[in-house]
C-alpha positions in Angstrom: -139.9 14.3 124.2 -138.4 11.0 126.0 -135.1 10.8 126.8 -133.0 8.1 128.1 -129.5 8.4 129.1 -126.8 5.7 130.0 -123.9 6.5 132.2 -120.9 4.5 132.1 -117.8 5.7 134.3 -114.7 4.0 135.6 -112.0 5.5 137.7 -108.2 4.0 137.8 -106.5 5.0 140.9 -103.0 4.1 142.3 -102.8 2.4 145.8 -103.8 4.1 148.8 -103.2 2.7 152.1 -106.5 0.9 153.8 -106.3 2.9 157.0 -106.3 6.2 155.3 -109.1 5.1 153.2 -111.1 3.7 156.1 -110.5 7.5 157.5 -112.0 9.3 154.9 -115.0 7.0 153.6 -116.3 5.2 156.8 -115.9 7.1 160.3 -118.6 6.0 162.5 -119.3 3.8 165.4 -121.8 1.2 165.7 -125.4 2.1 164.4 -124.1 5.9 164.6 -123.8 7.3 161.0 -121.2 10.2 160.3 -121.1 12.3 157.5 -118.0 13.4 155.4 -117.8 17.2 155.9 -118.5 19.1 152.8 -116.1 22.0 152.7 -117.3 25.2 150.3 -114.3 25.7 148.3 -116.0 29.7 147.1 -116.0 30.6 150.7 -112.7 32.2 151.5 -112.7 30.8 155.2 -113.3 27.2 153.6 -116.1 26.4 156.0 -118.1 23.5 155.8 -121.8 23.9 154.3 -123.3 23.9 157.5 -121.3 26.6 159.1 -122.1 29.1 156.4 -124.7 31.3 157.4 -126.4 31.8 154.2 -127.9 28.9 152.0 -125.2 27.1 149.9 -126.3 24.4 147.7 -123.4 21.7 146.7 -123.6 19.4 143.8 -120.6 16.5 143.7 -120.3 13.2 143.5 -122.7 10.6 141.8 -125.5 13.5 141.9 -123.4 15.7 139.7 -122.7 12.8 137.4 -126.4 12.0 136.9 -127.4 15.5 136.4 -124.8 16.4 134.0 -126.3 18.0 131.0 -124.6 19.5 127.8 -125.2 22.9 129.4 -124.6 24.5 132.9 -128.2 25.8 133.1 -129.6 22.2 132.3 -127.2 20.5 134.9 -128.4 22.7 137.7 -132.2 23.1 136.5 -134.3 21.7 139.4 -132.2 22.4 142.3 -134.1 24.1 144.9 -134.6 27.7 143.8 -132.5 27.1 140.5 -134.0 26.9 136.9 -132.4 27.8 133.4 -133.0 30.0 130.5 -132.5 27.4 128.0 -132.1 28.5 124.3 -131.5 25.0 122.4 -128.8 22.3 122.6 -125.6 24.8 123.5 -126.8 27.7 125.2 -128.1 27.7 128.7 -127.6 29.9 131.6 -128.6 29.3 135.3 -131.4 31.4 136.9 -131.3 31.8 140.5 -134.5 32.5 142.5 -135.7 34.6 139.0 -132.2 36.1 138.7 -129.8 35.5 135.7 -126.8 37.1 134.0 -125.7 39.9 135.0 -127.3 39.5 138.5 -125.9 35.8 138.6 -121.9 35.2 138.7 -120.4 32.3 137.2 -117.0 31.6 138.4 -114.3 29.2 138.0 -112.7 28.2 141.2 -113.5 32.0 142.3 -112.3 33.8 139.1 -114.7 35.0 136.6 -115.5 33.7 133.4 -115.1 35.7 130.4 -117.6 34.9 127.6 -120.6 36.5 126.0 -123.4 34.9 128.1 -124.5 38.3 129.6 -125.4 39.5 126.4 -128.0 37.2 124.9 -129.4 34.0 126.4 -128.5 32.2 123.2 -124.8 32.5 124.0 -122.8 29.8 125.6 -121.7 30.0 129.2 -118.2 28.9 129.2 -117.3 25.9 131.0 -117.6 21.9 130.3 -120.0 20.3 132.7 -118.4 16.9 132.0 -115.2 18.2 133.8 -116.5 19.7 136.7 -115.7 17.9 140.3 -118.3 19.9 142.0 -120.7 23.1 141.8 -121.3 25.5 144.7 -124.2 27.8 144.4 -123.7 30.7 147.2 -125.9 33.2 148.2 -126.0 36.1 151.0 -122.7 37.3 152.6 -120.5 35.0 150.8 -121.7 35.6 147.4 -121.0 39.3 147.8 -117.6 39.2 147.7 -117.6 38.1 144.0 -119.3 41.6 143.1 -122.5 43.5 143.5 -123.4 42.0 140.3 -124.0 38.9 142.2 -127.3 40.0 143.8 -129.1 36.7 142.7 -126.1 34.6 143.8 -122.8 33.1 142.7 -122.4 29.9 140.7 -118.8 28.4 141.6 -117.3 25.6 139.3 -114.8 23.4 140.8 -112.3 21.5 138.6 -109.3 19.6 138.6 -107.4 21.2 135.9 -104.8 22.8 138.4 -103.6 20.0 140.7 -103.2 20.6 144.5 -101.9 17.4 145.4 -99.4 14.9 144.3 -101.5 11.4 143.9 -100.7 8.4 145.9 -98.6 6.0 144.2 -97.8 8.5 141.4 -101.5 8.5 139.5 -105.1 8.6 139.3 -107.7 9.0 136.7 -111.3 8.9 135.7 -113.3 8.3 132.6 -117.1 8.5 131.9 -119.0 7.7 128.6 -122.6 9.0 128.3 -125.3 7.9 125.6 -128.8 9.3 125.0 -131.5 8.4 122.8 -133.7 11.4 122.1 -131.0 13.6 120.5 -128.4 10.7 119.9 -126.1 12.0 122.4 -122.6 10.6 122.4 -120.0 12.1 125.2 -117.0 11.2 126.5 -114.6 12.5 129.3 -111.0 11.2 130.7 -108.7 12.9 133.1 -105.4 12.0 134.1 -103.0 13.2 137.1 -99.9 11.9 137.5 -96.6 13.4 139.4 -93.9 12.9 141.8 -91.2 14.7 143.7 -93.3 18.0 144.4 -94.7 18.1 140.8 -97.9 17.1 139.1 -99.7 17.4 135.7 -103.1 17.2 134.9 -104.4 16.2 131.4 -108.1 15.9 130.5 -110.5 15.8 127.5 -114.1 15.9 126.7 -116.0 15.3 123.8 -120.0 15.6 123.0 -122.1 15.3 119.9 -125.9 15.4 120.0 -128.2 15.8 117.0 -131.5 17.6 116.9 -134.0 17.0 119.2 -136.8 14.4 118.4 -140.4 15.6 118.9 -143.0 12.8 119.6 -146.4 13.2 118.1 -145.4 16.7 116.4 -145.7 18.2 113.1 -142.0 17.9 112.7 -139.8 14.9 113.7 -136.9 17.0 115.3 -136.6 20.6 116.4 -134.2 22.3 113.7 -131.4 23.7 115.2 -131.1 22.0 118.4 -128.0 20.3 117.8 -124.5 20.5 119.9 -121.2 19.3 119.2 -118.3 20.7 121.5 -114.6 19.3 122.5 -112.6 20.4 125.5 -109.1 20.0 126.2 -106.7 20.9 129.4 -103.5 20.7 130.2 -102.0 21.7 133.6 -99.0 21.7 136.0 -98.2 22.4 139.5 -95.6 22.6 141.9 -96.8 21.6 145.5 -95.2 21.7 148.8 -95.7 21.0 152.2 -97.4 24.5 153.0 -99.2 25.0 149.6 -99.1 24.9 145.7 -98.7 27.2 142.5 -100.0 25.7 139.4 -101.0 26.7 136.2 -103.6 25.2 133.5 -104.4 26.0 129.5 -107.8 25.0 128.5 -109.2 25.5 125.1 -113.2 24.9 124.3 -114.8 24.5 120.8 -118.2 24.3 120.2 -120.8 24.2 117.6 -124.6 24.4 118.2 -127.6 25.8 116.4 -130.3 28.4 117.4 -133.6 26.9 117.1 -136.9 28.9 116.3 -135.0 31.3 113.7 -137.5 33.4 111.6 -136.9 35.9 108.8 -140.1 37.7 110.4 -138.4 40.9 111.5 -135.8 41.2 108.6 -137.7 44.4 107.7 -137.9 45.8 111.1 -136.5 49.2 111.4 -136.6 52.2 113.9 -139.4 54.9 113.9 -137.8 57.4 116.3 -137.6 55.9 119.6 -140.0 53.1 118.5 -139.3 49.8 116.6 -141.6 49.2 113.6 -141.8 45.7 112.1 -143.5 44.7 108.9 -144.3 46.6 105.5 -146.4 49.5 105.3 -148.5 48.6 102.0 -149.0 44.7 102.0 -152.2 43.2 101.3 -153.6 40.1 103.0 -152.3 38.0 100.0 -148.8 39.3 99.8 -148.8 38.5 103.7 -149.9 35.0 103.3 -147.2 34.4 100.5 -144.5 35.9 102.6 -145.4 33.5 105.8 -145.3 30.4 103.6 -141.9 31.6 102.0 -140.4 32.1 105.6 -141.7 28.8 107.0 -140.1 26.8 104.3 -137.1 28.8 104.4 -137.1 28.5 108.0 -136.2 25.0 108.0 -133.5 25.1 105.0 -131.1 27.7 106.8 -130.8 27.3 110.8 -128.3 29.6 111.9 -125.3 28.2 114.1 -122.8 29.3 116.6 -119.2 28.4 116.0 -117.3 29.2 119.6 -113.5 29.1 120.3 -112.4 30.2 124.1 -108.7 29.8 125.1 -108.1 30.3 128.7 -105.1 30.2 131.0 -105.6 29.9 134.9 -102.8 30.4 137.4 -104.0 29.1 141.1 -102.0 29.2 144.2 -102.2 28.8 148.0 -99.8 29.3 150.9 -100.5 28.5 154.5 -99.4 29.8 157.5 -96.8 32.4 155.5 -96.2 34.5 158.8 -97.5 35.3 162.3 -101.1 36.6 162.0 -102.1 35.1 158.8 -103.2 31.7 158.3 -103.3 31.7 154.7 -102.9 33.7 151.3 -104.9 32.1 148.3 -104.5 33.4 144.6 -106.9 33.2 141.5 -106.3 34.4 138.3 -107.4 34.1 134.6 -106.8 35.1 131.1 -109.5 34.3 128.5 -109.5 35.0 124.5 -112.8 34.2 123.6 -114.6 34.5 120.2 -117.7 32.9 118.7 -119.3 33.8 115.3 -122.9 33.4 114.5 -123.4 32.0 111.1 -126.7 32.4 109.0 -127.1 30.6 105.5 -123.3 29.7 105.3 -122.1 33.5 106.1 -120.7 34.8 109.1 -123.1 37.3 110.2 -121.8 38.6 113.7 -118.9 37.9 115.6 -118.8 38.1 119.4 -115.1 38.7 121.2 -114.3 39.0 124.6 -110.6 39.1 125.8 -109.5 40.1 129.2 -108.3 39.0 132.5 -109.3 38.4 136.3 -107.3 38.2 139.4 -108.0 38.0 143.0 -106.0 37.8 146.0 -107.6 36.4 149.4 -105.6 37.0 152.9 -107.0 35.1 155.7 -105.9 36.6 158.9 -105.7 34.6 162.6 -108.5 34.9 164.9 -108.6 38.1 166.5 -111.2 38.8 169.6 -112.8 35.7 168.3 -113.4 37.1 164.7 -112.2 35.2 161.8 -112.2 36.9 158.3 -110.6 37.1 155.1 -109.6 40.8 153.3 -108.5 40.8 149.4 -108.5 42.4 146.2 -109.6 41.9 142.9 -108.8 43.6 139.4 -110.0 42.7 135.9 -110.2 43.9 132.3 -112.6 42.9 129.7 -112.7 44.1 126.1 -115.7 43.3 124.4 -116.5 43.5 120.8 -119.5 42.8 118.2 -118.9 42.9 114.5 -121.7 42.3 112.0 -125.4 42.4 111.5 -126.0 42.3 115.3 -123.5 44.3 116.5 -125.7 46.8 118.7 -123.2 46.9 121.0 -120.4 49.2 120.9 -116.9 48.2 121.2 -115.8 48.8 124.8 -113.1 48.3 127.1 -114.2 47.7 131.0 -111.4 48.0 133.7 -112.4 47.1 137.4 -110.8 47.0 140.9 -112.2 46.1 144.0 -111.3 45.5 147.7 -113.5 43.2 149.8 -113.8 42.1 153.7 -115.6 39.0 155.5 -115.9 38.5 159.0 -117.7 35.8 161.0 -118.1 35.4 165.0 -118.9 32.3 166.6 -121.2 32.6 169.5 -122.0 29.0 170.6 -125.3 28.4 169.2 -125.2 31.7 167.1 -122.8 32.5 164.1 -122.8 36.0 163.0 -121.3 36.7 159.3 -121.0 40.2 157.5 -119.2 41.4 154.3 -118.4 44.7 152.4 -117.0 45.2 149.0 -116.3 48.3 147.2 -115.6 48.6 143.5 -114.2 50.9 141.2 -115.1 50.4 137.5 -114.2 52.4 134.3 -115.8 51.7 130.9 -114.9 53.4 127.7 -115.6 53.1 123.8 -112.1 53.0 122.1 -111.3 56.0 119.9 -113.2 56.5 116.7 -116.7 57.2 118.1 -118.3 60.5 119.1 -117.5 61.2 122.9 -120.7 62.9 123.3 -122.6 59.8 122.4 -120.4 57.2 124.1 -118.7 59.0 126.8 -116.3 57.5 129.5 -118.3 56.4 132.6 -116.9 56.0 136.0 -119.0 53.9 139.0 -118.0 53.3 142.6 -120.4 50.7 143.7 -120.6 49.6 147.4 -122.3 46.6 148.7 -122.7 45.3 152.3 -124.5 42.3 154.0 -125.0 41.0 157.4 -126.2 37.6 158.3 -126.8 35.3 161.6 -127.7 31.6 161.9 -128.9 29.8 165.2 -128.6 26.4 165.8 -131.7 25.8 168.0 -131.1 22.0 167.7 -128.3 19.6 167.3 -129.5 19.2 163.3 -131.5 22.1 162.9 -130.6 26.0 162.4 -132.6 29.2 161.1 -130.6 32.0 159.4 -131.4 35.8 158.2 -129.4 38.0 156.0 -129.8 41.3 154.7 -128.1 42.7 151.8 -127.7 45.9 150.1 -126.1 45.7 146.7 -125.0 48.0 144.0 -123.6 47.0 140.7 -122.2 48.9 137.5 -124.1 49.0 134.6 -122.6 46.2 132.0 -121.4 46.9 128.5 -124.9 46.3 127.0 -126.4 48.6 129.3 -124.2 51.3 128.5 -123.6 51.3 125.2 -126.2 49.5 123.1 -127.6 51.2 120.2 -129.6 50.1 117.1 -131.9 46.8 116.4 -131.0 43.2 117.3 -133.4 40.0 116.2 -132.4 37.4 118.2 -133.6 36.0 120.3 -136.7 38.6 119.9 -136.6 42.1 118.1 -135.2 44.9 120.4 -134.7 48.4 120.2 -131.8 49.9 122.6 -131.6 53.7 122.6 -131.4 54.8 126.0 -128.1 53.9 127.8 -128.4 53.1 131.9 -126.0 55.4 133.2 -126.7 55.0 137.1 -125.7 52.1 139.5 -128.3 49.4 140.0 -129.5 49.0 143.7 -130.9 46.2 145.5 -132.0 45.7 148.7 -133.1 42.5 150.2 -133.7 39.9 153.2 -133.4 36.4 153.1 -134.2 33.9 155.2 -133.9 30.0 155.7 -134.1 26.9 157.8 -131.8 23.9 157.1 -131.7 20.4 158.6 -128.3 18.3 158.9 -129.8 15.1 157.5 -128.0 11.9 158.2 -127.3 9.2 155.6 -126.2 5.7 155.8 -122.7 5.3 156.1 -120.6 4.3 153.0 -119.0 0.9 153.5 -114.9 0.9 153.8 -113.2 1.2 150.9 -111.5 -1.3 149.1 -107.8 -1.7 149.1 -106.9 -0.3 145.6 -103.8 -1.4 143.4 -102.3 0.0 140.5 -104.5 0.6 137.6 -107.4 -1.0 139.5 -111.0 0.2 137.9 -113.9 0.5 139.9 -117.4 1.2 138.2 -120.7 2.8 138.9 -123.9 0.8 138.1 -125.4 1.5 134.7 -128.2 4.0 135.3 -131.5 5.0 132.9 -133.1 8.4 133.5 -136.4 9.3 131.7 -137.7 12.5 131.2 -140.6 14.4 129.1 -140.3 17.7 127.7 -143.0 19.7 125.2 -141.0 21.1 122.3 
């Protein structure tokens, strides 16, 4: 299908002194371009992208604006080593080097997202791409700090919902409008930060509506069930001091999207011992043809949909130079109440829910014998349930605690890095189920990684890292039993009760590319708007 998207964006900001803008936007001598340093937020040490041993991809600024799609996976699809497992217009998970959930962690400013995307690819990843300020993709020792499950990597979503600074002259804002032709996309986002006297408030909202994809030169005009409609609103408040900040934000996301490719072909599937048998036992050829025609007609009349509601509270804080020996203390926490209904023919067939919290504390110590590092801890709890036709996963409670350590050492042109993480996980099925079939399980996975990079030329570096990771089985691997029909028929009858292990080396090379310097930023006045030129993008997708 041919797709054309028009982007119109405008930003309004309060006045900022010319000298400050010139310093941040244009720092170069005659003929010598200088790059503004890109700091990796997900890295506990706050290092620049070039200082991290492992490969780090950062998507921000105009690159992010022009790549935004309705889902996270589609937004990142096409970056080096990244693809997506798209399932219609509303669900798409990132795939890093062939690995996806649960081997790829998706975070919001370092805190785990809680949804149902790990269970099936037709479940959306929480988070609205329109509200993201940047996206970071980590691999190697830095990704290890977020769990042994980050074998493929960690995707960190950075937003502005919790203000970290009081805007100059009291306020700043941004707005963006998107229009698409292939699916009649209409999307808009707006955000405003205002404050003073050590306090700042953030208000932002996004809405998106798309119809079914158009199919050129096909038997059908559109792909049934590929529509998507979503809305997200956020309210955040922070206290900001000279050495740090403490803030919280509430976010509500509502989404409704279709599940294309639905078929009633597997409705008569049933287990035969340890195998899954589909189809009748005594159907003649005429009956088969008749049933196929009926299913084809019915498929277009009733497309299943997902109705999703997610409410989340984020708490973030940072304290710099609290006492001797400690350079920074950072806290990230979130509580999520997630639920989505899968609706078939107007009736709720299955309800998935996930309620829980995730909190982590990081302490960055002062350099000791040349070592710079972070030590921290993390606790989380998840109450997951699936109720209805596709409730092949038992209701479960999962509690996790972890400690981690990251250390770096700089030897001139060589940079060494190592990380350790020890976890303790307990998973159980609440009362009312046979303990012999679904026993409580305890796991203690341990992961370690080391890496080194060598700057053999001013703008070139080679890197090598080796990791040994362990992860605990997730809910689906522990407590699945029975049949599920979407996206494909499956039979689950052998739970995985052991830790998953992975040992892998990674090597790479990178070049610090110079780009033309930006011109000096203009002097902004209150409520002055700047806009980016209209851009049209065209792509072709086979449906």
